[in-house]
FIMIFI-108056 format. One record per residue (C-alpha): residue number from 1; residue in one letter; x, y, z. Coordinates in pm, whole numbers, padded with zeros to 5 digits. Layout:
<site NUM, 'A', <X, Y, Z>>;
...
This chain:
<site 1, 'M', <-03385, -00177, 07034>>;
<site 2, 'T', <-03756, -00164, 06997>>;
<site 3, 'G', <-03932, -00246, 06675>>;
<site 4, 'N', <-04018, 00122, 06623>>;
<site 5, 'N', <-03653, 00229, 06656>>;
<site 6, 'K', <-03539, -00048, 06416>>;
<site 7, 'G', <-03784, 00079, 06156>>;
<site 8, 'K', <-03656, 00437, 06193>>;
<site 9, 'L', <-03294, 00314, 06165>>;
<site 10, 'S', <-03378, 00111, 05850>>;
<site 11, 'K', <-03545, 00413, 05689>>;
<site 12, 'Y', <-03249, 00633, 05782>>;
<site 13, 'L', <-02998, 00384, 05638>>;
<site 14, 'A', <-03207, 00334, 05323>>;
<site 15, 'G', <-03218, 00714, 05270>>;
<site 16, 'F', <-02847, 00739, 05346>>;
<site 17, 'S', <-02767, 00462, 05096>>;
<site 18, 'A', <-02975, 00622, 04821>>;
<site 19, 'T', <-02816, 00963, 04887>>;
<site 20, 'T', <-02469, 00811, 04900>>;
<site 21, 'L', <-02530, 00623, 04576>>;
<site 22, 'L', <-02664, 00936, 04407>>;
<site 23, 'V', <-02375, 01156, 04521>>;
<site 24, 'G', <-02123, 00881, 04444>>;
<site 25, 'G', <-02276, 00827, 04099>>;
<site 26, 'V', <-02265, 01198, 04018>>;
<site 27, 'A', <-01903, 01218, 04136>>;
<site 28, 'A', <-01806, 00909, 03935>>;
<site 29, 'G', <-01984, 01054, 03629>>;
<site 30, 'I', <-01795, 01382, 03658>>;
<site 31, 'I', <-01464, 01199, 03696>>;
<site 32, 'F', <-01540, 00970, 03400>>;
<site 33, 'W', <-01658, 01261, 03182>>;
<site 34, 'G', <-01354, 01469, 03275>>;
<site 35, 'G', <-01119, 01178, 03205>>;
<site 36, 'F', <-01289, 01104, 02874>>;
<site 37, 'N', <-01267, 01466, 02759>>;
<site 38, 'W', <-00906, 01491, 02881>>;
<site 39, 'A', <-00813, 01182, 02674>>;
<site 40, 'L', <-01007, 01315, 02375>>;
<site 41, 'E', <-00819, 01645, 02383>>;
<site 42, 'L', <-00483, 01475, 02450>>;
<site 43, 'T', <-00526, 01278, 02127>>;
<site 44, 'N', <-00627, 01595, 01946>>;
<site 45, 'T', <-00284, 01759, 01926>>;
<site 46, 'E', <-00021, 01777, 01656>>;
<site 47, 'S', <00237, 01623, 01889>>;
<site 48, 'F', <00012, 01320, 01939>>;
<site 49, 'C', <-00051, 01287, 01565>>;
<site 50, 'I', <00317, 01287, 01476>>;
<site 51, 'S', <00418, 01060, 01763>>;
<site 52, 'C', <00386, 00773, 01515>>;
<site 53, 'H', <00692, 00758, 01293>>;
<site 54, 'E', <00466, 00685, 00994>>;
<site 55, 'M', <00317, 01033, 01019>>;
<site 56, 'Q', <00637, 01206, 01127>>;
<site 57, 'E', <00843, 01064, 00841>>;
<site 58, 'N', <00584, 01108, 00569>>;
<site 59, 'V', <00301, 01360, 00580>>;
<site 60, 'F', <00441, 01582, 00856>>;
<site 61, 'I', <00757, 01653, 00654>>;
<site 62, 'E', <00543, 01751, 00354>>;
<site 63, 'Y', <00315, 01967, 00564>>;
<site 64, 'Q', <00612, 02168, 00696>>;
<site 65, 'D', <00666, 02305, 00344>>;
<site 66, 'T', <00312, 02442, 00310>>;
<site 67, 'V', <00133, 02768, 00386>>;
<site 68, 'H', <-00069, 02585, 00651>>;
<site 69, 'Y', <00252, 02534, 00852>>;
<site 70, 'S', <00435, 02863, 00796>>;
<site 71, 'N', <00299, 03187, 00652>>;
<site 72, 'S', <00314, 03565, 00680>>;
<site 73, 'T', <00022, 03581, 00923>>;
<site 74, 'G', <00175, 03339, 01172>>;
<site 75, 'V', <-00144, 03130, 01186>>;
<site 76, 'R', <-00079, 02756, 01176>>;
<site 77, 'A', <-00330, 02485, 01100>>;
<site 78, 'T', <-00228, 02168, 01282>>;
<site 79, 'C', <-00323, 01809, 01201>>;
<site 80, 'P', <-00645, 01809, 01408>>;
<site 81, 'D', <-00754, 02144, 01264>>;
<site 82, 'C', <-00791, 01976, 00924>>;
<site 83, 'H', <-00862, 01615, 01019>>;
<site 84, 'V', <-01079, 01631, 01333>>;
<site 85, 'P', <-01416, 01809, 01353>>;
<site 86, 'K', <-01463, 02073, 01622>>;
<site 87, 'E', <-01822, 01981, 01709>>;
<site 88, 'W', <-01828, 01724, 01987>>;
<site 89, 'Q', <-02054, 01461, 01827>>;
<site 90, 'H', <-01858, 01466, 01499>>;
<site 91, 'K', <-01529, 01460, 01690>>;
<site 92, 'V', <-01629, 01147, 01883>>;
<site 93, 'I', <-01734, 00971, 01563>>;
<site 94, 'R', <-01400, 01063, 01401>>;
<site 95, 'K', <-01209, 00932, 01704>>;
<site 96, 'I', <-01402, 00605, 01692>>;
<site 97, 'R', <-01318, 00569, 01324>>;
<site 98, 'A', <-00955, 00647, 01406>>;
<site 99, 'S', <-00940, 00321, 01602>>;
<site 100, 'N', <-00900, 00158, 01258>>;
<site 101, 'E', <-00575, 00355, 01226>>;
<site 102, 'L', <-00455, 00195, 01551>>;
<site 103, 'L', <-00523, -00148, 01405>>;
<site 104, 'H', <-00316, -00066, 01097>>;
<site 105, 'K', <-00042, 00077, 01320>>;
<site 106, 'A', <-00026, -00259, 01497>>;
<site 107, 'L', <-00033, -00447, 01165>>;
<site 108, 'G', <00245, -00230, 01019>>;
<site 109, 'S', <00039, -00146, 00710>>;
<site 110, 'I', <00225, 00180, 00639>>;
<site 111, 'N', <00533, 00153, 00860>>;
<site 112, 'T', <00782, 00218, 00579>>;
<site 113, 'P', <00789, 00500, 00323>>;
<site 114, 'E', <00738, 00241, 00048>>;
<site 115, 'K', <00427, 00096, 00215>>;
<site 116, 'F', <00296, 00445, 00279>>;
<site 117, 'E', <00339, 00547, -00086>>;
<site 118, 'A', <00168, 00228, -00200>>;
<site 119, 'K', <-00139, 00321, 00008>>;
<site 120, 'R', <-00120, 00700, -00034>>;
<site 121, 'L', <-00396, 00725, -00297>>;
<site 122, 'E', <-00632, 00507, -00094>>;
<site 123, 'L', <-00564, 00705, 00224>>;
<site 124, 'A', <-00604, 01037, 00044>>;
<site 125, 'Q', <-00927, 00923, -00118>>;
<site 126, 'H', <-01074, 00841, 00225>>;
<site 127, 'V', <-00994, 01195, 00345>>;
<site 128, 'W', <-01123, 01356, 00025>>;
<site 129, 'D', <-01447, 01154, 00036>>;
<site 130, 'T', <-01505, 01256, 00397>>;
<site 131, 'M', <-01436, 01620, 00321>>;
<site 132, 'K', <-01672, 01608, 00024>>;
<site 133, 'K', <-01950, 01453, 00239>>;
<site 134, 'T', <-01908, 01720, 00507>>;
<site 135, 'D', <-01882, 02012, 00262>>;
<site 136, 'S', <-01519, 02063, 00372>>;
<site 137, 'R', <-01636, 02135, 00728>>;
<site 138, 'E', <-01285, 02144, 00874>>;
<site 139, 'C', <-01162, 02388, 00607>>;
<site 140, 'R', <-01448, 02617, 00704>>;
<site 141, 'N', <-01324, 02637, 01062>>;
<site 142, 'C', <-01071, 02887, 00925>>;
<site 143, 'H', <-01191, 02969, 00572>>;
<site 144, 'D', <-01534, 03117, 00522>>;
<site 145, 'Y', <-01704, 03223, 00196>>;
<site 146, 'E', <-01850, 03535, 00355>>;
<site 147, 'S', <-01509, 03642, 00486>>;
<site 148, 'M', <-01324, 03607, 00156>>;
<site 149, 'D', <-01185, 03936, 00031>>;
<site 150, 'Y', <-01200, 03907, -00347>>;
<site 151, 'M', <-00997, 04227, -00380>>;
<site 152, 'E', <-00699, 04043, -00227>>;
<site 153, 'Q', <-00729, 03743, -00458>>;
<site 154, 'G', <-00595, 03713, -00808>>;
<site 155, 'R', <-00841, 03737, -01097>>;
<site 156, 'R', <-00818, 03365, -01166>>;
<site 157, 'A', <-00884, 03274, -00801>>;
<site 158, 'V', <-01186, 03506, -00785>>;
<site 159, 'K', <-01330, 03353, -01101>>;
<site 160, 'Q', <-01265, 02997, -00981>>;
<site 161, 'H', <-01417, 03064, -00637>>;
<site 162, 'I', <-01729, 03224, -00779>>;
<site 163, 'N', <-01774, 02943, -01033>>;
<site 164, 'G', <-01716, 02682, -00763>>;
<site 165, 'F', <-01972, 02839, -00530>>;
<site 166, 'E', <-02230, 02862, -00810>>;
<site 167, 'Q', <-02172, 02496, -00904>>;
<site 168, 'G', <-02203, 02376, -00546>>;
<site 169, 'Q', <-01842, 02267, -00519>>;
<site 170, 'T', <-01659, 02246, -00190>>;
<site 171, 'C', <-01300, 02331, -00097>>;
<site 172, 'I', <-01160, 01981, -00154>>;
<site 173, 'D', <-01290, 01970, -00511>>;
<site 174, 'C', <-01012, 02211, -00613>>;
<site 175, 'H', <-00768, 02216, -00323>>;
<site 176, 'K', <-00642, 01857, -00305>>;
<site 177, 'G', <-00275, 01848, -00217>>;
<site 178, 'I', <-00286, 02181, -00034>>;
<site 179, 'A', <-00108, 02044, 00274>>;
<site 180, 'H', <00035, 01713, 00153>>;
<site 181, 'S', <00186, 01576, -00164>>;
<site 182, 'L', <-00065, 01441, -00409>>;
<site 183, 'P', <-00056, 01065, -00468>>;
<site 184, 'E', <00010, 00928, -00810>>;
<site 185, 'M', <-00334, 00941, -00964>>;
<site 186, 'K', <-00411, 00601, -01107>>;
<site 187, 'E', <-00721, 00535, -01310>>;
């Protein structure tokens, strides 16, 4: 091979390598992104949430006796509807924070009903604090001030909702224990 041909071959191979790397990188990115989103959605189901006996034997049993589980409209709010944000960036942050729950699963922090009850107030307070900070964002995925039909509500509910809105309250300020038993409130 002459020097001129070697130079052409080197340029061709360099271009081929860059193109191959680019195409390979894009393909790997798509596969990674698809796998990441698949795993994110797999962990965002009621069946995943209650796969731990701690949830199945405690809060899931309570939830089955609420209007969020069974009602005249046939609409069911599942665990992720209330506990995982819909917006992607907030969902990822929640999933990262949930890794702490995996640690406590491994440690057995709430693996018996007695241990769960001992921590119930602390666990509930974490959820309530988060809901307060986000203005009950997950509640608003289904419940919306503008969509409320005050003619269908009782007089007391109408008064409470209007007062709450005027005072800047959010859903969780009044609706604690709507889907789970309230913890013993200790001072």
